[in-house]
CHARMM-style PDB file with segment names, atoms N, HN, CA, C and O in Angstrom:
ATOM      1  N   MET     1       3.811 -39.661 -13.819  1.00  0.00      PROA
ATOM      2  CA  MET     1       2.462 -38.468 -14.560  1.00  0.00      PROA
ATOM      3  C   MET     1       2.126 -37.114 -13.812  1.00  0.00      PROA
ATOM      4  O   MET     1       2.058 -35.950 -14.207  1.00  0.00      PROA
ATOM      5  N   ALA     2       1.981 -37.590 -12.833  1.00  0.00      PROA
ATOM      6  HN  ALA     2       2.036 -38.536 -12.512  1.00  0.00      PROA
ATOM      7  CA  ALA     2       1.947 -35.840 -12.649  1.00  0.00      PROA
ATOM      8  C   ALA     2       3.753 -35.187 -12.306  1.00  0.00      PROA
ATOM      9  O   ALA     2       3.896 -34.129 -11.693  1.00  0.00      PROA
ATOM     10  N   VAL     3       4.486 -35.676 -12.605  1.00  0.00      PROA
ATOM     11  HN  VAL     3       4.370 -36.536 -13.103  1.00  0.00      PROA
ATOM     12  CA  VAL     3       5.320 -35.088 -12.193  1.00  0.00      PROA
ATOM     13  C   VAL     3       5.895 -34.672 -13.786  1.00  0.00      PROA
ATOM     14  O   VAL     3       6.924 -34.002 -13.867  1.00  0.00      PROA
ATOM     15  N   PHE     4       5.346 -35.003 -14.727  1.00  0.00      PROA
ATOM     16  HN  PHE     4       4.510 -35.547 -14.660  1.00  0.00      PROA
ATOM     17  CA  PHE     4       5.031 -33.958 -15.945  1.00  0.00      PROA
ATOM     18  C   PHE     4       4.122 -33.346 -16.943  1.00  0.00      PROA
ATOM     19  O   PHE     4       4.272 -32.798 -18.034  1.00  0.00      PROA
ATOM     20  N   LEU     5       2.512 -33.823 -15.694  1.00  0.00      PROA
ATOM     21  HN  LEU     5       2.390 -34.269 -14.807  1.00  0.00      PROA
ATOM     22  CA  LEU     5       1.757 -32.981 -16.372  1.00  0.00      PROA
ATOM     23  C   LEU     5       1.486 -31.296 -14.882  1.00  0.00      PROA
ATOM     24  O   LEU     5       0.745 -30.360 -15.182  1.00  0.00      PROA
ATOM     25  N   SER     6       2.020 -31.319 -13.888  1.00  0.00      PROA
ATOM     26  HN  SER     6       2.622 -32.079 -13.644  1.00  0.00      PROA
ATOM     27  CA  SER     6       2.331 -30.595 -13.009  1.00  0.00      PROA
ATOM     28  C   SER     6       3.022 -29.091 -13.349  1.00  0.00      PROA
ATOM     29  O   SER     6       2.586 -28.102 -12.760  1.00  0.00      PROA
ATOM     30  N   PRO     7       3.849 -28.996 -14.086  1.00  0.00      PROA
ATOM     31  CA  PRO     7       4.418 -28.207 -14.376  1.00  0.00      PROA
ATOM     32  C   PRO     7       3.347 -27.070 -15.787  1.00  0.00      PROA
ATOM     33  O   PRO     7       3.115 -25.867 -15.898  1.00  0.00      PROA
ATOM     34  N   PHE     8       3.047 -28.100 -16.455  1.00  0.00      PROA
ATOM     35  HN  PHE     8       3.236 -29.078 -16.365  1.00  0.00      PROA
ATOM     36  CA  PHE     8       1.287 -27.285 -17.462  1.00  0.00      PROA
ATOM     37  C   PHE     8       0.621 -26.964 -16.755  1.00  0.00      PROA
ATOM     38  O   PHE     8       0.677 -25.736 -16.813  1.00  0.00      PROA
ATOM     39  N   ILE     9      -0.280 -27.329 -15.799  1.00  0.00      PROA
ATOM     40  HN  ILE     9      -0.325 -28.327 -15.751  1.00  0.00      PROA
ATOM     41  CA  ILE     9      -0.991 -27.003 -14.884  1.00  0.00      PROA
ATOM     42  C   ILE     9      -0.666 -25.962 -14.359  1.00  0.00      PROA
ATOM     43  O   ILE     9      -1.255 -25.001 -14.854  1.00  0.00      PROA
ATOM     44  N   ILE    10       0.169 -25.660 -13.391  1.00  0.00      PROA
ATOM     45  HN  ILE    10       0.648 -26.441 -12.989  1.00  0.00      PROA
ATOM     46  CA  ILE    10       1.008 -24.750 -12.837  1.00  0.00      PROA
ATOM     47  C   ILE    10       0.739 -23.612 -13.892  1.00  0.00      PROA
ATOM     48  O   ILE    10       0.224 -22.523 -13.637  1.00  0.00      PROA
ATOM     49  N   VAL    11       1.137 -24.013 -15.014  1.00  0.00      PROA
ATOM     50  HN  VAL    11       1.556 -24.897 -15.222  1.00  0.00      PROA
ATOM     51  CA  VAL    11       1.581 -22.413 -15.900  1.00  0.00      PROA
ATOM     52  C   VAL    11       0.178 -22.379 -16.650  1.00  0.00      PROA
ATOM     53  O   VAL    11       0.028 -21.277 -17.178  1.00  0.00      PROA
ATOM     54  N   VAL    12      -1.065 -23.369 -16.899  1.00  0.00      PROA
ATOM     55  HN  VAL    12      -0.943 -24.264 -16.470  1.00  0.00      PROA
ATOM     56  CA  VAL    12      -2.080 -22.671 -17.070  1.00  0.00      PROA
ATOM     57  C   VAL    12      -2.846 -21.881 -15.932  1.00  0.00      PROA
ATOM     58  O   VAL    12      -3.722 -21.039 -16.128  1.00  0.00      PROA
ATOM     59  N   SER    13      -2.400 -22.267 -14.813  1.00  0.00      PROA
ATOM     60  HN  SER    13      -1.689 -22.951 -14.654  1.00  0.00      PROA
ATOM     61  CA  SER    13      -3.509 -22.247 -13.912  1.00  0.00      PROA
ATOM     62  C   SER    13      -3.099 -20.559 -13.434  1.00  0.00      PROA
ATOM     63  O   SER    13      -3.915 -19.858 -12.835  1.00  0.00      PROA
ATOM     64  N   ILE    14      -1.581 -20.029 -13.848  1.00  0.00      PROA
ATOM     65  HN  ILE    14      -0.918 -20.599 -14.335  1.00  0.00      PROA
ATOM     66  CA  ILE    14      -1.252 -18.514 -13.638  1.00  0.00      PROA
ATOM     67  C   ILE    14      -1.650 -18.113 -15.126  1.00  0.00      PROA
ATOM     68  O   ILE    14      -0.479 -17.789 -15.325  1.00  0.00      PROA
ATOM     69  N   ILE    15      -2.003 -17.958 -15.835  1.00  0.00      PROA
ATOM     70  HN  ILE    15      -2.954 -18.221 -15.674  1.00  0.00      PROA
ATOM     71  CA  ILE    15      -2.290 -17.940 -17.324  1.00  0.00      PROA
ATOM     72  C   ILE    15      -3.801 -17.289 -16.642  1.00  0.00      PROA
ATOM     73  O   ILE    15      -4.072 -16.106 -16.436  1.00  0.00      PROA
ATOM     74  N   VAL    16      -4.706 -18.601 -16.367  1.00  0.00      PROA
ATOM     75  HN  VAL    16      -4.486 -19.562 -16.534  1.00  0.00      PROA
ATOM     76  CA  VAL    16      -6.041 -18.237 -15.502  1.00  0.00      PROA
ATOM     77  C   VAL    16      -6.391 -17.003 -15.234  1.00  0.00      PROA
ATOM     78  O   VAL    16      -7.162 -16.239 -15.816  1.00  0.00      PROA
ATOM     79  N   ASP    17      -5.429 -16.828 -13.830  1.00  0.00      PROA
ATOM     80  HN  ASP    17      -4.803 -17.448 -13.358  1.00  0.00      PROA
ATOM     81  CA  ASP    17      -5.138 -16.102 -12.974  1.00  0.00      PROA
ATOM     82  C   ASP    17      -5.454 -14.822 -13.425  1.00  0.00      PROA
ATOM     83  O   ASP    17      -6.413 -14.089 -13.183  1.00  0.00      PROA
ATOM     84  N   LEU    18      -3.922 -14.615 -14.514  1.00  0.00      PROA
ATOM     85  HN  LEU    18      -3.143 -15.210 -14.711  1.00  0.00      PROA
ATOM     86  CA  LEU    18      -3.849 -13.407 -14.715  1.00  0.00      PROA
ATOM     87  C   LEU    18      -4.614 -13.017 -15.347  1.00  0.00      PROA
ATOM     88  O   LEU    18      -4.610 -11.801 -15.158  1.00  0.00      PROA
ATOM     89  N   ILE    19      -5.790 -13.420 -16.471  1.00  0.00      PROA
ATOM     90  HN  ILE    19      -5.793 -14.408 -16.624  1.00  0.00      PROA
ATOM     91  CA  ILE    19      -6.868 -13.293 -17.001  1.00  0.00      PROA
ATOM     92  C   ILE    19      -7.631 -12.825 -16.216  1.00  0.00      PROA
ATOM     93  O   ILE    19      -7.578 -11.600 -16.333  1.00  0.00      PROA
ATOM     94  N   SER    20      -8.503 -13.191 -15.274  1.00  0.00      PROA
ATOM     95  HN  SER    20      -8.546 -14.185 -15.179  1.00  0.00      PROA
ATOM     96  CA  SER    20      -9.239 -13.297 -14.894  1.00  0.00      PROA
ATOM     97  C   SER    20      -9.499 -12.260 -13.579  1.00  0.00      PROA
ATOM     98  O   SER    20     -10.451 -11.594 -13.175  1.00  0.00      PROA
ATOM     99  N   LEU    21      -7.839 -12.555 -13.063  1.00  0.00      PROA
ATOM    100  HN  LEU    21      -7.065 -13.096 -13.392  1.00  0.00      PROA
ATOM    101  CA  LEU    21      -7.846 -11.817 -11.310  1.00  0.00      PROA
ATOM    102  C   LEU    21      -8.206 -10.381 -12.261  1.00  0.00      PROA
ATOM    103  O   LEU    21      -9.430 -10.256 -12.303  1.00  0.00      PROA
ATOM    104  N   PRO    22      -7.473  -9.234 -13.056  1.00  0.00      PROA
ATOM    105  CA  PRO    22      -7.907  -7.831 -12.832  1.00  0.00      PROA
ATOM    106  C   PRO    22      -9.530  -8.094 -13.132  1.00  0.00      PROA
ATOM    107  O   PRO    22      -9.979  -7.371 -12.242  1.00  0.00      PROA
ATOM    108  N   ASN    23     -10.209  -8.414 -13.515  1.00  0.00      PROA
ATOM    109  HN  ASN    23      -9.844  -9.000 -14.238  1.00  0.00      PROA
ATOM    110  CA  ASN    23     -11.461  -8.455 -13.633  1.00  0.00      PROA
ATOM    111  C   ASN    23     -12.429  -8.654 -12.637  1.00  0.00      PROA
ATOM    112  O   ASN    23     -13.621  -8.349 -12.677  1.00  0.00      PROA
ATOM    113  N   ILE    24     -11.553  -9.404 -11.397  1.00  0.00      PROA
ATOM    114  HN  ILE    24     -10.585  -9.652 -11.364  1.00  0.00      PROA
ATOM    115  CA  ILE    24     -12.233  -9.179 -10.201  1.00  0.00      PROA
ATOM    116  C   ILE    24     -11.754  -8.095  -9.760  1.00  0.00      PROA
ATOM    117  O   ILE    24     -12.609  -7.220  -9.629  1.00  0.00      PROA
ATOM    118  N   LEU    25     -10.844  -7.840  -9.512  1.00  0.00      PROA
ATOM    119  HN  LEU    25     -10.149  -8.551  -9.619  1.00  0.00      PROA
ATOM    120  CA  LEU    25     -10.206  -6.564  -8.420  1.00  0.00      PROA
ATOM    121  C   LEU    25     -10.699  -5.002  -8.954  1.00  0.00      PROA
ATOM    122  O   LEU    25     -11.240  -4.205  -8.187  1.00  0.00      PROA
ATOM    123  N   LEU    26     -10.465  -4.756 -10.149  1.00  0.00      PROA
ATOM    124  HN  LEU    26     -10.025  -5.404 -10.772  1.00  0.00      PROA
ATOM    125  CA  LEU    26     -11.106  -3.717 -11.153  1.00  0.00      PROA
ATOM    126  C   LEU    26     -12.317  -3.419 -10.801  1.00  0.00      PROA
ATOM    127  O   LEU    26     -12.382  -2.194 -10.706  1.00  0.00      PROA
ATOM    128  N   LYS    27     -13.553  -4.028 -10.497  1.00  0.00      PROA
ATOM    129  HN  LYS    27     -13.501  -5.023 -10.574  1.00  0.00      PROA
ATOM    130  CA  LYS    27     -14.452  -4.118 -10.616  1.00  0.00      PROA
ATOM    131  C   LYS    27     -14.987  -2.884  -9.239  1.00  0.00      PROA
ATOM    132  O   LYS    27     -14.449  -2.723  -8.144  1.00  0.00      PROA
ATOM    133  N   SER    28     -16.294  -2.118  -9.859  1.00  0.00      PROA
ATOM    134  HN  SER    28     -16.730  -2.248 -10.750  1.00  0.00      PROA
ATOM    135  CA  SER    28     -16.256  -0.909  -9.143  1.00  0.00      PROA
ATOM    136  C   SER    28     -17.230  -1.521  -7.971  1.00  0.00      PROA
ATOM    137  O   SER    28     -17.753  -2.633  -8.047  1.00  0.00      PROA
ATOM    138  N   SER    29     -17.386  -0.606  -6.872  1.00  0.00      PROA
ATOM    139  HN  SER    29     -16.961   0.297  -6.810  1.00  0.00      PROA
ATOM    140  CA  SER    29     -17.040  -1.094  -5.635  1.00  0.00      PROA
ATOM    141  C   SER    29     -18.693  -0.861  -5.046  1.00  0.00      PROA
ATOM    142  O   SER    29     -19.151  -1.474  -4.081  1.00  0.00      PROA
ATOM    143  N   ASN    30     -19.420   0.122  -5.826  1.00  0.00      PROA
ATOM    144  HN  ASN    30     -19.048   0.620  -6.610  1.00  0.00      PROA
ATOM    145  CA  ASN    30     -20.813   0.626  -5.497  1.00  0.00      PROA
ATOM    146  C   ASN    30     -21.806  -0.544  -5.493  1.00  0.00      PROA
ATOM    147  O   ASN    30     -22.941  -0.320  -5.071  1.00  0.00      PROA
ATOM    148  N   ALA    31     -21.315  -2.414  -6.149  1.00  0.00      PROA
ATOM    149  HN  ALA    31     -20.393  -2.596  -6.491  1.00  0.00      PROA
ATOM    150  CA  ALA    31     -22.436  -3.410  -5.904  1.00  0.00      PROA
ATOM    151  C   ALA    31     -22.124  -3.458  -4.230  1.00  0.00      PROA
ATOM    152  O   ALA    31     -22.923  -3.362  -3.298  1.00  0.00      PROA
ATOM    153  N   PHE    32     -20.356  -3.683  -4.214  1.00  0.00      PROA
ATOM    154  HN  PHE    32     -19.707  -3.761  -4.971  1.00  0.00      PROA
ATOM    155  CA  PHE    32     -20.418  -4.081  -2.839  1.00  0.00      PROA
ATOM    156  C   PHE    32     -20.687  -3.559  -1.765  1.00  0.00      PROA
ATOM    157  O   PHE    32     -20.938  -4.117  -0.697  1.00  0.00      PROA
ATOM    158  N   GLU    33     -20.613  -1.621  -2.193  1.00  0.00      PROA
ATOM    159  HN  GLU    33     -20.409  -1.168  -3.060  1.00  0.00      PROA
ATOM    160  CA  GLU    33     -21.173  -1.446  -0.571  1.00  0.00      PROA
ATOM    161  C   GLU    33     -22.758  -1.388  -0.815  1.00  0.00      PROA
ATOM    162  O   GLU    33     -23.340  -1.210   0.255  1.00  0.00      PROA
ATOM    163  N   HSD    34     -23.448  -1.466  -1.693  1.00  0.00      PROA
ATOM    164  HN  HSD    34     -22.975  -1.611  -2.562  1.00  0.00      PROA
ATOM    165  CA  HSD    34     -25.219  -1.853  -1.586  1.00  0.00      PROA
ATOM    166  C   HSD    34     -25.194  -2.698  -0.926  1.00  0.00      PROA
ATOM    167  O   HSD    34     -25.670  -2.680   0.209  1.00  0.00      PROA
ATOM    168  N   LYS    35     -24.476  -3.937  -1.597  1.00  0.00      PROA
ATOM    169  HN  LYS    35     -24.089  -3.952  -2.519  1.00  0.00      PROA
ATOM    170  CA  LYS    35     -24.869  -5.471  -0.585  1.00  0.00      PROA
ATOM    171  C   LYS    35     -24.181  -5.493   0.501  1.00  0.00      PROA
ATOM    172  O   LYS    35     -24.523  -6.422   1.232  1.00  0.00      PROA
ATOM    173  N   TYR    36     -23.251  -4.774   0.956  1.00  0.00      PROA
ATOM    174  HN  TYR    36     -22.974  -4.019   0.362  1.00  0.00      PROA
ATOM    175  CA  TYR    36     -22.691  -4.702   2.482  1.00  0.00      PROA
ATOM    176  C   TYR    36     -24.407  -4.022   3.504  1.00  0.00      PROA
ATOM    177  O   TYR    36     -25.061  -4.605   4.369  1.00  0.00      PROA
ATOM    178  N   GLN    37     -24.622  -2.515   2.829  1.00  0.00      PROA
ATOM    179  HN  GLN    37     -24.090  -2.042   2.127  1.00  0.00      PROA
ATOM    180  CA  GLN    37     -25.602  -1.974   3.610  1.00  0.00      PROA
ATOM    181  C   GLN    37     -26.539  -2.728   3.726  1.00  0.00      PROA
ATOM    182  O   GLN    37     -27.224  -2.954   4.724  1.00  0.00      PROA
ATOM    183  N   LEU    38     -26.618  -3.247   2.461  1.00  0.00      PROA
ATOM    184  HN  LEU    38     -26.062  -3.064   1.650  1.00  0.00      PROA
ATOM    185  CA  LEU    38     -27.914  -3.824   2.768  1.00  0.00      PROA
ATOM    186  C   LEU    38     -28.200  -5.284   4.457  1.00  0.00      PROA
ATOM    187  O   LEU    38     -28.944  -5.338   5.436  1.00  0.00      PROA
ATOM    188  N   SER    39     -27.467  -5.862   4.068  1.00  0.00      PROA
ATOM    189  HN  SER    39     -26.863  -5.819   3.272  1.00  0.00      PROA
ATOM    190  CA  SER    39     -26.640  -7.109   5.340  1.00  0.00      PROA
ATOM    191  C   SER    39     -26.722  -6.486   6.883  1.00  0.00      PROA
ATOM    192  O   SER    39     -27.054  -7.049   7.926  1.00  0.00      PROA
ATOM    193  N   ALA    40     -26.346  -5.279   6.669  1.00  0.00      PROA
ATOM    194  HN  ALA    40     -26.076  -4.822   5.822  1.00  0.00      PROA
ATOM    195  CA  ALA    40     -26.060  -4.515   8.074  1.00  0.00      PROA
ATOM    196  C   ALA    40     -27.656  -3.944   8.455  1.00  0.00      PROA
ATOM    197  O   ALA    40     -28.205  -3.940   9.557  1.00  0.00      PROA
ATOM    198  N   ASP    41     -28.053  -3.586   7.456  1.00  0.00      PROA
ATOM    199  HN  ASP    41     -27.607  -3.589   6.560  1.00  0.00      PROA
ATOM    200  CA  ASP    41     -29.498  -2.944   7.784  1.00  0.00      PROA
ATOM    201  C   ASP    41     -30.536  -3.655   8.248  1.00  0.00      PROA
ATOM    202  O   ASP    41     -31.583  -3.112   8.601  1.00  0.00      PROA
ATOM    203  N   ARG    42     -30.291  -5.224   8.298  1.00  0.00      PROA
ATOM    204  HN  ARG    42     -29.441  -5.665   8.012  1.00  0.00      PROA
ATOM    205  CA  ARG    42     -31.281  -6.311   8.773  1.00  0.00      PROA
ATOM    206  C   ARG    42     -30.621  -6.796   9.807  1.00  0.00      PROA
ATOM    207  O   ARG    42     -31.269  -7.716  10.305  1.00  0.00      PROA
ATOM    208  N   LEU    43     -29.465  -6.564  10.446  1.00  0.00      PROA
ATOM    209  HN  LEU    43     -28.939  -5.817  10.041  1.00  0.00      PROA
ATOM    210  CA  LEU    43     -29.481  -6.872  11.663  1.00  0.00      PROA
ATOM    211  C   LEU    43     -29.791  -5.959  13.009  1.00  0.00      PROA
ATOM    212  O   LEU    43     -29.516  -4.759  13.006  1.00  0.00      PROA
ATOM    213  N   SER    44     -30.406  -6.636  14.208  1.00  0.00      PROA
ATOM    214  HN  SER    44     -30.629  -7.610  14.210  1.00  0.00      PROA
ATOM    215  CA  SER    44     -30.762  -5.618  15.121  1.00  0.00      PROA
ATOM    216  C   SER    44     -30.230  -5.379  15.497  1.00  0.00      PROA
ATOM    217  O   SER    44     -29.159  -5.595  14.929  1.00  0.00      PROA
ATOM    218  N   ASN    45     -30.074  -4.538  17.076  1.00  0.00      PROA
ATOM    219  HN  ASN    45     -30.944  -4.363  17.538  1.00  0.00      PROA
ATOM    220  CA  ASN    45     -28.954  -3.803  17.997  1.00  0.00      PROA
ATOM    221  C   ASN    45     -28.740  -5.068  18.630  1.00  0.00      PROA
ATOM    222  O   ASN    45     -27.543  -5.305  18.790  1.00  0.00      PROA
ATOM    223  N   ILE    46     -29.648  -6.103  19.108  1.00  0.00      PROA
ATOM    224  HN  ILE    46     -30.620  -5.911  18.978  1.00  0.00      PROA
ATOM    225  CA  ILE    46     -29.219  -7.263  19.370  1.00  0.00      PROA
ATOM    226  C   ILE    46     -28.258  -7.910  18.886  1.00  0.00      PROA
ATOM    227  O   ILE    46     -27.243  -8.151  19.539  1.00  0.00      PROA
ATOM    228  N   GLN    47     -28.416  -8.241  17.818  1.00  0.00      PROA
ATOM    229  HN  GLN    47     -29.240  -8.045  17.287  1.00  0.00      PROA
ATOM    230  CA  GLN    47     -27.660  -9.271  16.798  1.00  0.00      PROA
ATOM    231  C   GLN    47     -26.290  -8.443  16.926  1.00  0.00      PROA
ATOM    232  O   GLN    47     -25.224  -8.922  17.314  1.00  0.00      PROA
ATOM    233  N   ILE    48     -26.499  -7.172  16.548  1.00  0.00      PROA
ATOM    234  HN  ILE    48     -27.364  -6.782  16.233  1.00  0.00      PROA
ATOM    235  CA  ILE    48     -24.874  -6.128  16.099  1.00  0.00      PROA
ATOM    236  C   ILE    48     -23.890  -6.618  17.182  1.00  0.00      PROA
ATOM    237  O   ILE    48     -22.665  -6.657  17.071  1.00  0.00      PROA
ATOM    238  N   ASP    49     -24.938  -7.138  18.693  1.00  0.00      PROA
ATOM    239  HN  ASP    49     -25.933  -7.107  18.783  1.00  0.00      PROA
ATOM    240  CA  ASP    49     -24.465  -7.133  19.894  1.00  0.00      PROA
ATOM    241  C   ASP    49     -23.722  -8.263  20.659  1.00  0.00      PROA
ATOM    242  O   ASP    49     -22.941  -8.247  21.611  1.00  0.00      PROA
ATOM    243  N   VAL    50     -24.355  -9.440  19.742  1.00  0.00      PROA
ATOM    244  HN  VAL    50     -24.989  -9.453  18.969  1.00  0.00      PROA
ATOM    245  CA  VAL    50     -24.179 -10.766  20.080  1.00  0.00      PROA
ATOM    246  C   VAL    50     -22.829 -11.010  18.531  1.00  0.00      PROA
ATOM    247  O   VAL    50     -22.061 -11.972  18.505  1.00  0.00      PROA
ATOM    248  N   VAL    51     -22.850 -10.195  17.712  1.00  0.00      PROA
ATOM    249  HN  VAL    51     -23.473  -9.413  17.733  1.00  0.00      PROA
ATOM    250  CA  VAL    51     -21.420 -10.321  16.473  1.00  0.00      PROA
ATOM    251  C   VAL    51     -20.122  -9.835  17.522  1.00  0.00      PROA
ATOM    252  O   VAL    51     -19.028 -10.306  17.835  1.00  0.00      PROA
ATOM    253  N   MET    52     -20.899  -8.644  17.853  1.00  0.00      PROA
ATOM    254  HN  MET    52     -21.787  -8.262  17.599  1.00  0.00      PROA
ATOM    255  CA  MET    52     -19.172  -8.014  18.387  1.00  0.00      PROA
ATOM    256  C   MET    52     -18.853  -8.870  19.571  1.00  0.00      PROA
ATOM    257  O   MET    52     -17.650  -9.092  19.710  1.00  0.00      PROA
ATOM    258  N   LEU    53     -19.713  -9.439  20.519  1.00  0.00      PROA
ATOM    259  HN  LEU    53     -20.690  -9.258  20.406  1.00  0.00      PROA
ATOM    260  CA  LEU    53     -19.399 -10.488  22.011  1.00  0.00      PROA
ATOM    261  C   LEU    53     -18.204 -11.361  21.469  1.00  0.00      PROA
ATOM    262  O   LEU    53     -17.035 -11.427  21.848  1.00  0.00      PROA
ATOM    263  N   THR    54     -18.908 -12.036  20.418  1.00  0.00      PROA
ATOM    264  HN  THR    54     -19.858 -11.982  20.110  1.00  0.00      PROA
ATOM    265  CA  THR    54     -18.139 -12.989  19.247  1.00  0.00      PROA
ATOM    266  C   THR    54     -17.048 -12.809  18.824  1.00  0.00      PROA
ATOM    267  O   THR    54     -16.172 -13.660  18.978  1.00  0.00      PROA
ATOM    268  N   PHE    55     -16.780 -11.379  18.033  1.00  0.00      PROA
ATOM    269  HN  PHE    55     -17.492 -10.688  17.908  1.00  0.00      PROA
ATOM    270  CA  PHE    55     -15.445 -10.883  18.129  1.00  0.00      PROA
ATOM    271  C   PHE    55     -14.474 -10.611  18.993  1.00  0.00      PROA
ATOM    272  O   PHE    55     -13.252 -10.513  18.880  1.00  0.00      PROA
ATOM    273  N   THR    56     -15.368 -10.484  20.048  1.00  0.00      PROA
ATOM    274  HN  THR    56     -16.360 -10.563  20.139  1.00  0.00      PROA
ATOM    275  CA  THR    56     -14.339  -9.939  21.414  1.00  0.00      PROA
ATOM    276  C   THR    56     -13.837 -11.540  21.914  1.00  0.00      PROA
ATOM    277  O   THR    56     -12.646 -11.730  21.667  1.00  0.00      PROA
ATOM    278  N   LYS    57     -14.276 -12.271  22.322  1.00  0.00      PROA
ATOM    279  HN  LYS    57     -15.243 -12.117  22.522  1.00  0.00      PROA
ATOM    280  CA  LYS    57     -14.155 -13.776  22.675  1.00  0.00      PROA
ATOM    281  C   LYS    57     -13.195 -14.135  21.538  1.00  0.00      PROA
ATOM    282  O   LYS    57     -12.034 -14.343  21.890  1.00  0.00      PROA
ATOM    283  N   ILE    58     -13.494 -14.249  20.169  1.00  0.00      PROA
ATOM    284  HN  ILE    58     -14.437 -14.080  19.884  1.00  0.00      PROA
ATOM    285  CA  ILE    58     -12.397 -14.660  19.053  1.00  0.00      PROA
ATOM    286  C   ILE    58     -11.102 -13.558  19.401  1.00  0.00      PROA
ATOM    287  O   ILE    58     -10.105 -14.279  19.424  1.00  0.00      PROA
ATOM    288  N   PHE    59     -10.824 -12.628  19.584  1.00  0.00      PROA
ATOM    289  HN  PHE    59     -11.634 -12.042  19.565  1.00  0.00      PROA
ATOM    290  CA  PHE    59     -10.152 -11.736  19.627  1.00  0.00      PROA
ATOM    291  C   PHE    59      -9.093 -12.115  20.702  1.00  0.00      PROA
ATOM    292  O   PHE    59      -7.982 -12.644  20.689  1.00  0.00      PROA
ATOM    293  N   TYR    60     -10.006 -11.566  21.716  1.00  0.00      PROA
ATOM    294  HN  TYR    60     -10.910 -11.137  21.727  1.00  0.00      PROA
ATOM    295  CA  TYR    60      -9.132 -11.964  23.550  1.00  0.00      PROA
ATOM    296  C   TYR    60      -9.102 -13.039  23.984  1.00  0.00      PROA
ATOM    297  O   TYR    60      -8.735 -13.338  25.121  1.00  0.00      PROA
ATOM    298  N   GLY    61      -9.426 -13.662  23.266  1.00  0.00      PROA
ATOM    299  HN  GLY    61      -9.724 -13.419  22.343  1.00  0.00      PROA
ATOM    300  CA  GLY    61      -9.783 -15.221  23.208  1.00  0.00      PROA
ATOM    301  C   GLY    61     -10.336 -15.451  25.189  1.00  0.00      PROA
ATOM    302  O   GLY    61     -10.349 -14.303  25.633  1.00  0.00      PROA
ATOM    303  N   GLN    62     -10.621 -16.163  26.007  1.00  0.00      PROA
ATOM    304  HN  GLN    62     -10.610 -17.096  25.646  1.00  0.00      PROA
ATOM    305  CA  GLN    62     -11.220 -16.716  27.441  1.00  0.00      PROA
ATOM    306  C   GLN    62     -11.081 -15.637  28.023  1.00  0.00      PROA
ATOM    307  O   GLN    62     -11.994 -15.400  28.814  1.00  0.00      PROA
ATOM    308  N   ASN    63     -10.449 -15.022  27.965  1.00  0.00      PROA
ATOM    309  HN  ASN    63      -9.708 -15.214  27.323  1.00  0.00      PROA
ATOM    310  CA  ASN    63      -9.978 -13.759  29.332  1.00  0.00      PROA
ATOM    311  C   ASN    63     -10.514 -12.530  29.114  1.00  0.00      PROA
ATOM    312  O   ASN    63     -10.093 -11.507  29.654  1.00  0.00      PROA
ATOM    313  N   TRP    64     -11.726 -12.594  28.096  1.00  0.00      PROA
ATOM    314  HN  TRP    64     -12.068 -13.425  27.657  1.00  0.00      PROA
ATOM    315  CA  TRP    64     -11.943 -10.919  27.129  1.00  0.00      PROA
ATOM    316  C   TRP    64     -12.365 -10.179  29.047  1.00  0.00      PROA
ATOM    317  OT1 TRP    64     -12.636  -8.989  29.204  1.00  0.00      PROA
TER     318      TRP     64
END
C-alpha cells in the first residue's frame, strides 16, 4: 500500500509546499526584527556573556 500511495503523497506534499512557502518567505521582516529586538533587550549583560561562552565552547570544542 505504501508503494502505491507514496508517489501521490509526495506530489501532494510538493504542491502544498509550493503554495505555502512563498507566503512564508515573502513576509515582511518588520515583525521578525521587532520580535528579535524584544528578546535581545530582555537579556542582561551577564546572560549575553553566558550565551557567547556557550557558543564559543560549541564552535571551538573543549580546547577553547
